[in-house]
C-alpha positions as CSV (number, residue, x, y, z in Angstrom):
1,M,-21.1,-25.3,73.9
2,S,-18.0,-23.1,74.9
3,K,-18.2,-19.3,73.9
4,R,-15.1,-19.9,71.9
5,T,-17.0,-22.8,69.8
6,L,-19.7,-20.7,69.4
7,L,-17.6,-17.7,68.3
8,F,-16.1,-19.9,65.6
9,L,-19.5,-21.2,64.5
10,C,-20.4,-17.4,64.1
11,V,-17.6,-16.4,62.2
12,G,-18.2,-19.6,59.8
13,F,-21.7,-18.8,59.1
14,V,-20.8,-15.0,58.4
15,A,-18.1,-16.0,56.0
16,L,-20.2,-18.8,54.3
17,G,-23.2,-15.9,53.8
18,V,-20.5,-13.6,52.3
19,L,-19.2,-16.3,49.8
20,T,-22.9,-17.3,48.8
21,V,-24.2,-13.6,48.5
22,Y,-21.0,-13.0,46.1
23,L,-21.3,-16.1,44.0
24,W,-25.0,-15.5,43.8
25,W,-25.1,-11.8,43.2
26,G,-21.3,-10.4,43.1
27,A,-20.4,-12.8,40.2
28,D,-23.5,-12.0,38.3
29,W,-22.8,-8.2,38.7
30,L,-19.3,-8.7,37.4
31,A,-20.5,-10.5,34.4
32,Q,-23.4,-7.8,33.7
33,R,-20.8,-5.1,34.1
34,D,-18.5,-6.6,31.4
35,A,-21.4,-7.4,29.3
36,K,-22.5,-3.8,29.4
37,Q,-18.9,-3.0,28.4
38,P,-18.3,-4.7,24.9
39,V,-15.1,-4.8,23.4
40,S,-14.3,-1.2,22.1
41,F,-12.1,-0.8,18.6
42,N,-11.5,2.7,19.0
43,E,-9.9,3.2,22.3
44,I,-6.9,5.1,20.4
45,P,-7.5,7.3,17.8
46,K,-6.0,6.1,14.3
47,V,-3.5,9.2,14.2
48,D,-2.1,8.4,17.4
49,I,-1.0,5.1,16.9
50,V,2.5,4.2,16.8
51,E,3.1,0.7,17.1
52,I,1.0,-2.3,15.8
53,S,1.7,-6.0,16.8
54,I,-0.2,-8.9,15.4
55,G,0.9,-12.2,16.2
56,Q,-0.2,-15.7,17.7
57,G,1.9,-17.0,20.7
58,S,5.4,-16.1,20.2
59,Q,5.2,-15.8,16.5
60,G,4.0,-12.2,14.9
61,Q,5.0,-9.2,13.2
62,T,5.4,-5.8,14.8
63,L,5.0,-2.2,12.8
64,L,6.5,0.7,14.0
65,K,5.6,4.5,13.0
66,Q,8.6,6.2,11.4
67,A,8.7,10.1,10.7
68,D,8.4,9.0,6.9
69,G,5.9,6.2,7.2
70,W,5.9,2.7,8.7
71,S,8.5,0.0,9.1
72,V,7.8,-4.0,9.7
73,E,10.7,-5.9,11.0
74,G,13.3,-3.5,9.6
75,Y,11.8,-3.3,6.2
76,K,9.7,-0.1,4.9
77,A,6.0,-1.3,5.2
78,S,3.2,-0.6,2.7
79,L,1.7,2.6,3.9
80,K,-1.6,1.6,1.8
81,T,-1.7,-1.6,3.7
82,V,-1.3,-0.2,7.1
83,D,-3.8,2.5,6.5
84,E,-6.5,-0.3,5.2
85,F,-5.5,-2.5,8.4
86,L,-6.2,0.5,10.9
87,E,-9.2,1.7,9.1
88,A,-10.7,-2.0,9.1
89,V,-9.8,-1.8,13.2
90,A,-11.7,1.7,13.1
91,Q,-14.7,0.5,11.4
92,S,-15.1,-2.9,13.3
93,R,-18.0,-3.1,15.8
94,A,-18.6,-5.6,18.5
95,G,-22.2,-7.1,18.6
96,A,-23.8,-9.8,20.7
97,L,-22.4,-11.4,23.5
98,V,-22.1,-14.9,23.0
99,S,-20.4,-16.5,25.8
100,K,-19.3,-15.9,29.4
101,N,-17.7,-19.2,30.0
102,P,-13.9,-19.1,30.0
103,N,-14.1,-23.2,29.3
104,K,-15.5,-22.5,25.8
105,H,-12.9,-20.2,24.5
106,S,-11.2,-22.5,22.6
107,S,-14.6,-23.4,20.5
108,F,-14.2,-19.7,19.4
109,G,-10.6,-19.6,18.7
110,L,-10.0,-17.4,21.7
111,D,-7.9,-19.3,24.0
112,A,-4.4,-18.4,24.7
113,I,-2.7,-20.8,22.0
114,S,-5.4,-20.2,19.3
115,A,-6.4,-16.6,19.5
116,K,-4.7,-14.0,17.0
117,Q,-3.4,-11.1,19.3
118,I,-3.8,-7.5,18.2
119,E,-1.8,-4.8,20.3
120,L,-2.1,-1.0,19.2
121,K,-0.1,1.4,21.0
122,S,0.0,5.1,21.3
123,T,2.7,7.0,23.4
124,K,0.2,6.9,26.3
125,Q,-1.7,3.6,26.3
126,T,-2.1,0.2,25.0
127,Q,-5.0,-1.3,23.5
128,A,-5.3,-5.1,23.2
129,L,-7.6,-7.4,21.2
130,W,-8.0,-11.3,21.1
131,I,-9.2,-12.2,17.5
132,G,-10.9,-15.5,17.1
133,K,-12.6,-17.8,14.5
134,E,-14.8,-16.4,11.8
135,G,-18.5,-15.9,12.5
136,P,-21.5,-17.5,10.7
137,T,-21.3,-14.9,8.0
138,Y,-18.6,-12.7,6.5
139,P,-17.2,-10.5,7.7
140,S,-18.0,-11.5,11.3
141,F,-15.7,-12.8,13.8
142,Y,-15.5,-13.4,17.5
143,V,-13.3,-11.4,19.8
144,K,-12.8,-10.6,23.2
145,N,-10.8,-8.2,25.6
146,P,-7.6,-10.4,27.0
147,Q,-8.6,-9.4,30.7
148,S,-12.1,-10.4,30.3
149,A,-14.0,-13.6,29.7
150,Q,-16.7,-12.0,27.6
151,V,-16.8,-13.2,23.8
152,Y,-18.5,-11.1,21.5
153,L,-19.6,-11.8,17.8
154,A,-18.0,-8.8,15.9
155,D,-18.4,-7.4,12.5
156,G,-15.5,-5.7,10.3
157,R,-12.6,-6.9,8.0
158,V,-9.9,-7.2,10.9
159,R,-9.3,-11.1,10.3
160,D,-8.5,-10.0,6.8
161,F,-5.1,-9.0,7.8
162,I,-4.3,-11.1,11.0
163,D,-2.6,-13.8,8.9
164,Y,-0.3,-11.3,6.9
165,D,3.4,-12.3,7.0
166,V,6.3,-9.9,6.8
167,E,6.1,-9.7,2.9
168,A,2.4,-9.1,3.0
169,W,3.3,-5.8,5.1
170,R,6.4,-4.7,3.1
171,D,6.2,-2.0,0.5
172,K,6.2,-3.2,-3.1
173,T,6.6,0.1,-4.7
174,L,9.1,0.4,-7.5
175,A,8.3,3.7,-8.6
176,D,5.5,6.6,-7.8
177,L,5.8,9.0,-10.3
178,K,3.8,12.1,-10.9
179,T,1.8,12.1,-13.9
180,D,2.7,15.7,-14.8
181,D,6.5,14.7,-14.9
182,I,6.3,12.0,-17.6
183,W,6.7,13.2,-20.8
184,A,8.0,9.9,-22.5
185,V,8.2,6.2,-22.3
186,S,10.5,4.0,-24.1
187,V,10.2,0.1,-24.8
188,I,12.6,-2.0,-26.3
189,R,11.4,-5.7,-26.5
190,H,12.5,-8.5,-28.5
191,Q,14.8,-6.1,-30.6
192,N,11.8,-3.9,-31.5
193,S,11.1,-0.7,-30.2
194,L,8.0,1.7,-29.1
195,Q,8.1,5.0,-28.1
196,Y,5.5,7.2,-26.5
197,E,5.8,10.8,-26.3
198,R,3.8,13.6,-25.1
199,G,3.4,16.8,-27.3
200,V,3.3,20.2,-26.4
201,S,-0.6,20.5,-26.6
202,N,-0.4,17.5,-23.9
203,N,-1.4,15.0,-26.7
204,W,0.2,11.5,-26.8
205,T,1.6,9.6,-29.8
206,L,2.9,6.0,-30.0
207,L,5.9,5.3,-32.8
208,K,6.0,1.8,-33.5
209,K,7.7,0.2,-36.3
210,G,8.1,3.3,-38.0
211,V,4.5,4.2,-37.6
212,S,3.2,6.9,-35.4
213,K,-0.6,6.6,-33.9
214,A,-2.1,9.1,-31.6
215,L,-3.4,7.6,-28.5
216,S,-6.9,8.1,-26.9
217,A,-7.3,9.5,-23.6
218,A,-8.2,6.2,-22.0
219,D,-5.1,4.9,-23.6
220,V,-3.1,7.7,-22.2
221,Q,-4.7,7.2,-18.7
222,S,-3.7,3.2,-18.8
223,L,-0.1,4.2,-19.5
224,L,0.5,6.5,-17.0
225,A,-1.5,4.7,-14.2
226,L,1.4,2.2,-14.6
227,F,3.9,4.4,-13.1
228,T,1.8,6.4,-10.6
229,P,2.5,4.2,-8.6
230,L,4.1,1.2,-10.1
231,E,3.1,-1.6,-7.5
232,A,4.5,-5.1,-7.3
233,G,2.5,-8.1,-6.3
234,A,5.2,-10.1,-4.7
235,F,9.0,-10.4,-4.1
236,A,10.9,-12.9,-6.5
237,N,12.3,-16.1,-4.7
238,E,15.7,-17.5,-4.9
239,A,14.8,-19.5,-8.1
240,E,13.3,-16.6,-9.7
241,Q,16.4,-14.3,-8.8
242,T,18.6,-16.8,-10.5
243,L,16.4,-17.0,-13.5
244,F,16.5,-13.3,-14.1
245,A,20.2,-12.9,-13.3
246,Q,21.1,-15.6,-16.3
247,A,18.5,-14.3,-18.8
248,R,20.3,-12.9,-21.6
249,Q,17.0,-11.3,-23.0
250,K,14.9,-8.9,-21.1
251,T,12.6,-6.0,-21.8
252,E,13.8,-2.7,-21.1
253,I,11.4,0.2,-20.0
254,K,12.6,3.7,-19.4
255,V,10.4,6.5,-18.3
256,F,11.5,10.2,-19.2
257,D,10.9,14.0,-17.9
258,A,10.4,16.9,-20.1
259,K,14.1,17.4,-20.3
260,K,14.8,13.8,-21.1
261,N,16.1,13.0,-17.8
262,I,15.6,9.3,-16.8
263,L,12.9,8.9,-14.0
264,L,12.8,5.2,-14.2
265,D,14.8,2.6,-15.6
266,L,13.3,-1.0,-15.5
267,E,14.6,-4.4,-16.8
268,I,11.9,-7.1,-17.1
269,L,11.8,-10.6,-17.7
270,E,8.6,-11.5,-19.3
271,Q,7.1,-15.0,-17.9
272,D,3.8,-16.9,-19.1
273,A,1.9,-15.7,-16.0
274,R,3.9,-12.7,-14.6
275,H,7.0,-10.6,-15.0
276,L,10.1,-10.4,-13.0
277,A,11.1,-6.6,-12.8
278,K,14.0,-4.7,-11.2
279,S,14.7,-1.2,-11.4
280,K,18.5,-0.2,-12.1
281,N,18.8,1.8,-9.0
282,N,17.4,-0.8,-6.8
283,D,18.8,-4.3,-6.1
284,T,15.4,-5.6,-5.2
285,L,13.6,-7.9,-7.7
286,Y,9.8,-7.8,-7.7
287,V,6.9,-9.8,-9.2
288,L,4.7,-7.9,-11.7
289,F,1.5,-9.8,-12.9
290,K,1.2,-9.8,-16.6
291,Y,-1.8,-7.8,-17.3
292,D,-0.5,-4.7,-15.5
293,F,2.0,-4.5,-18.6
294,E,0.2,-5.7,-21.6
295,A,-0.6,-2.2,-22.9
296,V,2.9,-0.7,-22.4
297,L,4.6,-3.9,-24.0
298,G,2.7,-3.4,-27.3
299,V,0.6,-6.7,-26.7
300,E,-2.3,-6.6,-29.1
């Protein structure tokens, strides 16, 4: 056997040995390293997050932090909804490692096609999470870091938000008045009028069909709560917009301050299960669920 052949054999045996050691020890070490570093939901403090992206494949929404709140695809976003989502992320925790096999990702909803992908960005870093299927019990779910093969069973309410569309993220506030600013509420409904008024001693009365009635503290609280804030459940669709525009009879609600200045001027088209409502200084038509307005509309 020539020296050259012997040298090639030696090099080959060394290379095979290195590969064997890696496959036996190195890969296992990497897996153990990842297993000791489960997915973190708190890499970026909530107050530092300036951008949120949630999507699947090429579909999704991006929310951007603005000087006066958040926006979603050019619309004003609901501060309450964004805060609830960020709190859900912060409160989530990764638990047991359930898989290290990339071939099983699809069974957990964590392959590149199925996974719901979340990106949280600050001005200095990006945190990425892949959210998979629901776990065995609510609110558990499967999660992984996109750079890792490790799949964990996590606990938290993050999955409650991942299927939200733009409308779900949008702000639906018609008004957000201050309780102390409201001194009167006028309602004209079916050619009948109701007048709620605050007295100098902070007591409230209802004038209905010529009869004055003192309101209980609970009634006053329910009345004022409608406007502090007044939030819709959805936006009207095209058919509802046409219906509203063609309707001849609508309920009118006006809210006044102590100097009789109008704080809110609403038009409402009552429906069997819900109302269509529009503020006269806003072109957007909203959907308000009926039970929100039974008290102020004088429904017995």
